[in-house]
VOTINU-30633 format. One record per residue (C-alpha): residue in three letters; x, y, z. Coordinates in steps of 0.02 Angstrom, whole numbers, plus 50000, padded with zeros to 5 digits. Example, Ala and Ser with C-alpha at 12.3 -4.5 7.8 and 13.67 -1.06 7.14 Angstrom:
<rs>
  code     xx     yy     zz
   ALA  50615  49775  50390
   SER  50684  49947  50357
</rs>
This chain:
<rs>
  code     xx     yy     zz
   UNK  58478  45468  57151
   UNK  58314  45549  57102
   UNK  58280  45677  56966
   UNK  58195  45845  56982
   UNK  58156  45984  56859
   UNK  58174  46172  56878
   UNK  58057  46280  56775
   UNK  58155  46437  56816
   UNK  58063  46603  56812
   UNK  57883  46608  56751
   UNK  57838  46745  56628
   UNK  57990  46725  56514
   UNK  57883  46687  56362
   UNK  57872  46498  56385
   UNK  57731  46484  56511
   UNK  57622  46365  56411
   UNK  57774  46259  56373
   UNK  57825  46260  56556
   UNK  57662  46179  56606
   UNK  57683  46048  56470
   UNK  57861  46015  56529
   UNK  57800  45993  56709
   UNK  57664  45874  56653
   UNK  57788  45770  56552
   UNK  57906  45766  56701
   UNK  57760  45703  56806
   UNK  57724  45568  56677
   UNK  57907  45516  56669
   UNK  57920  45496  56858
   UNK  58023  45648  56905
   UNK  58020  45674  57094
   UNK  57996  45863  57106
   UNK  57961  46017  57002
   UNK  58038  46179  57067
   UNK  57992  46358  57020
   UNK  58090  46516  57054
   UNK  58051  46698  57091
   UNK  58154  46857  57084
   UNK  58061  47017  57042
   UNK  57935  46954  56916
   UNK  57816  46809  56945
   UNK  57796  46740  57119
   UNK  57830  46555  57146
   UNK  57677  46515  57252
   UNK  57553  46553  57112
   UNK  57656  46454  56986
   UNK  57667  46303  57100
   UNK  57480  46306  57133
   UNK  57451  46306  56945
   UNK  57573  46162  56917
   UNK  57504  46060  57063
   UNK  57327  46079  56995
   UNK  57381  46006  56827
   UNK  57490  45862  56887
   UNK  57458  45705  56988
   UNK  57614  45637  57073
   UNK  57762  45754  57058
   UNK  57807  45861  57209
   UNK  57808  46050  57187
   UNK  57942  46156  57270
   UNK  57989  46339  57291
   UNK  58166  46373  57231
   UNK  58152  46491  57313
   UNK  58029  46591  57416
   UNK  58130  46748  57452
   UNK  58147  46782  57638
   UNK  58140  46973  57622
   UNK  57979  46958  57521
   UNK  57869  46881  57656
   UNK  57846  46882  57842
   UNK  57885  46708  57909
   UNK  57706  46679  57967
   UNK  57644  46712  57790
   UNK  57768  46585  57723
   UNK  57702  46458  57848
   UNK  57524  46496  57790
   UNK  57574  46477  57607
   UNK  57668  46315  57639
   UNK  57524  46240  57736
   UNK  57398  46291  57603
   UNK  57503  46225  57458
   UNK  57534  46061  57548
   UNK  57348  46041  57580
   UNK  57294  46086  57403
   UNK  57426  45975  57322
   UNK  57387  45824  57428
   UNK  57551  45827  57524
   UNK  57666  45866  57376
   UNK  57743  46033  57429
   UNK  57927  46066  57471
   UNK  57974  46232  57548
   UNK  58133  46310  57480
   UNK  58195  46472  57558
   UNK  58335  46595  57522
   UNK  58389  46771  57568
   UNK  58403  46827  57385
   UNK  58537  46961  57361
   UNK  58569  47139  57419
   UNK  58509  47221  57259
   UNK  58340  47134  57260
   UNK  58318  47134  57449
   UNK  58352  47320  57468
   UNK  58301  47383  57295
   UNK  58141  47285  57270
   UNK  58081  47241  57445
   UNK  58157  47382  57546
   UNK  58231  47259  57671
   UNK  58409  47285  57731
   UNK  58525  47145  57679
   UNK  58610  47128  57846
   UNK  58649  46976  57953
   UNK  58577  46853  57825
   UNK  58626  46699  57925
   UNK  58543  46756  58086
   UNK  58391  46815  57989
   UNK  58375  46647  57901
   UNK  58391  46550  58064
   UNK  58254  46651  58149
   UNK  58144  46641  57995
   UNK  58157  46451  57989
   UNK  58121  46436  58175
   UNK  57963  46542  58159
   UNK  57901  46451  58004
   UNK  57925  46282  58084
   UNK  57845  46336  58247
   UNK  57695  46408  58155
   UNK  57670  46248  58057
   UNK  57661  46145  58217
   UNK  57498  46240  58247
   UNK  57555  46296  58419
   UNK  57510  46472  58470
   UNK  57646  46577  58393
   UNK  57761  46677  58504
   UNK  57943  46717  58470
   UNK  58079  46830  58535
   UNK  58228  46860  58423
   UNK  58341  46995  58354
   UNK  58242  47016  58193
   UNK  58065  46962  58242
   UNK  57964  46975  58401
   UNK  57791  46896  58401
   UNK  57674  46963  58461
   UNK  57739  47141  58460
   UNK  57764  47197  58640
   UNK  57652  47329  58718
   UNK  57513  47314  58591
   UNK  57349  47223  58559
   UNK  57430  47073  58474
   UNK  57412  46901  58550
   UNK  57484  46729  58508
   UNK  57384  46651  58367
   UNK  57392  46477  58294
   UNK  57380  46422  58114
   UNK  57203  46368  58068
   UNK  57252  46272  57910
   UNK  57300  46090  57930
   UNK  57446  46043  57817
   UNK  57429  45874  57733
   UNK  57588  45816  57820
   UNK  57654  45842  57994
   UNK  57825  45891  57926
   UNK  57846  45987  57763
   UNK  58023  45967  57693
   UNK  58119  46130  57710
   UNK  58265  46174  57596
   UNK  58383  46323  57594
   UNK  58473  46392  57443
   UNK  58654  46406  57500
   UNK  58819  46449  57417
   UNK  58942  46517  57545
   UNK  59028  46406  57674
   UNK  58942  46480  57827
   UNK  58770  46474  57746
   UNK  58800  46294  57692
   UNK  58850  46245  57868
   UNK  58695  46326  57942
   UNK  58588  46244  57808
   UNK  58654  46074  57859
   UNK  58612  46116  58039
   UNK  58433  46182  58020
   UNK  58362  46119  57854
   UNK  58307  45956  57773
   UNK  58396  45991  57609
   UNK  58509  46110  57515
   UNK  58473  46192  57347
   UNK  58638  46214  57256
   UNK  58682  46306  57096
   UNK  58835  46291  56982
   UNK  58883  46125  57062
   UNK  59036  46036  56997
   UNK  59048  45852  57042
   UNK  59236  45870  57050
   UNK  59226  46013  57177
   UNK  59066  45970  57270
   UNK  59152  45900  57424
   UNK  59261  46053  57452
   UNK  59135  46186  57399
   UNK  58978  46116  57480
   UNK  58969  45945  57560
   UNK  59103  45966  57694
   UNK  59013  46122  57755
   UNK  58842  46039  57752
   UNK  58914  45890  57845
   UNK  58989  46005  57978
   UNK  58818  46082  58006
   UNK  58736  45912  58021
   UNK  58867  45859  58148
   UNK  58837  46019  58247
   UNK  58654  45969  58261
   UNK  58700  45791  58308
   UNK  58643  45724  58140
   UNK  58718  45632  57991
   UNK  58691  45660  57805
   UNK  58565  45517  57807
   UNK  58399  45585  57745
   UNK  58470  45755  57700
   UNK  58430  45801  57519
   UNK  58576  45873  57420
   UNK  58486  45949  57270
   UNK  58591  46044  57143
   UNK  58517  46117  56983
   UNK  58605  46083  56818
   UNK  58555  46141  56645
   UNK  58547  45997  56522
   UNK  58568  45999  56333
   UNK  58568  45840  56231
   UNK  58659  45816  56066
   UNK  58531  45810  55924
   UNK  58626  45672  55833
   UNK  58667  45572  55989
   UNK  58855  45601  55977
   UNK  58978  45706  56077
   UNK  59052  45802  55932
   UNK  58948  45959  55967
   UNK  58982  45975  56154
   UNK  59072  46141  56125
   UNK  58921  46211  56033
   UNK  58805  46151  56170
   UNK  58916  46236  56299
   UNK  58898  46399  56204
   UNK  58710  46395  56242
   UNK  58750  46426  56425
   UNK  58882  46561  56407
   UNK  58758  46705  56435
   UNK  58681  46613  56584
   UNK  58849  46581  56668
   UNK  58910  46758  56630
   UNK  58752  46833  56707
   UNK  58777  46743  56872
   UNK  58966  46750  56886
   UNK  58977  46926  56816
   UNK  58816  47017  56853
   UNK  58725  46945  57002
   UNK  58747  47056  57153
   UNK  58878  47191  57166
   UNK  59064  47187  57131
   UNK  59098  47162  57316
   UNK  58956  47041  57350
   UNK  58928  46913  57212
   UNK  58908  46740  57288
   UNK  58920  46653  57119
   UNK  59081  46741  57074
   UNK  59154  46688  57240
   UNK  59100  46508  57205
   UNK  59187  46510  57036
   UNK  59344  46571  57124
   UNK  59334  46428  57250
   UNK  59324  46308  57103
   UNK  59492  46374  57040
   UNK  59436  46507  56917
   UNK  59497  46662  57010
   UNK  59569  46752  56858
   UNK  59427  46704  56743
   UNK  59294  46755  56870
   UNK  59372  46927  56888
   UNK  59378  46951  56699
   UNK  59198  46896  56676
   UNK  59141  47017  56812
   UNK  59244  47162  56746
   UNK  59172  47144  56572
   UNK  58994  47114  56628
   UNK  58988  47263  56746
   UNK  59064  47375  56613
   UNK  58921  47332  56496
   UNK  59015  47209  56385
   UNK  58898  47060  56409
   UNK  58956  46975  56249
   UNK  59137  46990  56305
   UNK  59091  46921  56476
   UNK  59006  46771  56395
   UNK  59157  46741  56283
   UNK  59271  46745  56437
   UNK  59180  46601  56522
   UNK  59293  46447  56509
   UNK  59212  46300  56422
   UNK  59276  46188  56561
   UNK  59178  46287  56690
   UNK  59019  46266  56588
   UNK  59052  46082  56558
   UNK  59082  46052  56744
   UNK  58918  46135  56795
   UNK  58799  46072  56660
   UNK  58751  45907  56577
   UNK  58801  45910  56394
   UNK  58814  45790  56249
   UNK  58754  45613  56218
   UNK  58648  45512  56338
   UNK  58801  45405  56378
   UNK  58906  45558  56418
   UNK  58768  45629  56528
   UNK  58752  45460  56615
   UNK  58938  45465  56655
   UNK  58919  45637  56731
   UNK  58768  45579  56832
   UNK  58873  45439  56907
   UNK  59001  45570  56960
   UNK  58867  45675  57046
   UNK  58793  45524  57134
   UNK  58967  45472  57193
   UNK  58997  45649  57256
   UNK  58842  45641  57367
   UNK  58699  45714  57264
   UNK  58530  45638  57309
   UNK  58414  45737  57194
   UNK  58483  45800  57029
   UNK  58374  45944  56969
   UNK  58378  45972  56781
   UNK  58343  46134  56689
   UNK  58307  46072  56512
   UNK  58376  46185  56376
   UNK  58293  46209  56208
   UNK  58214  46338  56095
   UNK  58058  46232  56068
   UNK  57947  46126  56178
   UNK  58001  45970  56084
   UNK  58184  46006  56123
   UNK  58148  46030  56308
   UNK  58044  45871  56315
   UNK  58186  45778  56229
   UNK  58304  45838  56365
   UNK  58183  45776  56499
   UNK  58174  45605  56420
   UNK  58362  45599  56397
   UNK  58381  45633  56583
   UNK  58278  45479  56625
   UNK  58372  45374  56497
   UNK  58540  45432  56565
   UNK  58490  45393  56744
   UNK  58443  45217  56692
   UNK  58604  45192  56593
   UNK  58702  45255  56742
   UNK  58621  45120  56848
   UNK  58549  45250  56967
   UNK  58363  45236  56933
</rs>
């Protein structure tokens, strides 16, 4: 099992630290550095900056939002980043959510599975450097009856095949991801529930395409917080660090009817708790929502405590089928985040997974 790092959203006040964290991850041998985008900084610019200041680590979009870009532009960006980074780019895609898609980009959040499938087909076709033509429900290239003509990409990517990932949560999206992508970006993954909530759906998609899980990258993101004194006596306090984070996603991401993270928590057995968190969050009681998050849910979806305890959890994720464990290092200072990075490497070695 390999390790990755997720820098999250750029522009949150830790930009200089983020670059230092990425450089330390590069030095420590982490496999990939992911960056996110929502409605602030874009991921492409961040990844270009990180790639220019690192030597070996891959850089990946987690995610490029599908409603934000035409697929041909995403192909252009992927090819350019792969060329500039010396073949170190990984393309992560996702449909975002209805509030961002319709409120920020003005793109209807309808038929996300069909839209994703067409998007991936166009991106991949464009990056083969064939002349681009496509007829689908959501995109037709060139537009009929006009002056447009099939055009081919002029940039040569460093590699013939750029790894393509999809951020997936729901069963149908996971199955399609297994069918059409090279990897899956997962969030709030519990090793104990990974088979039922994700892997069986990914496997079904692979089988539909006549493929196995061999070579498919299962890449969940987990926050990590290491005990300052090296013991496990403060695990509860460490879990409290992630209460607002968990409450935001389970309670406030999307609408009451369409919150993928809330639905995931329910599939993990937290139906009552997920409803309470959402009720409180959407009523404006964010502190109450955070307090309602069960510690067990946080502990199952993060890496907390001593290096030995984290190593034990890493073994569970590897046994469940994770191939790249992406860490989001917690900490109020750069030194604390760097310590989490180093603890991740130490834990992987102690787990016998390095």
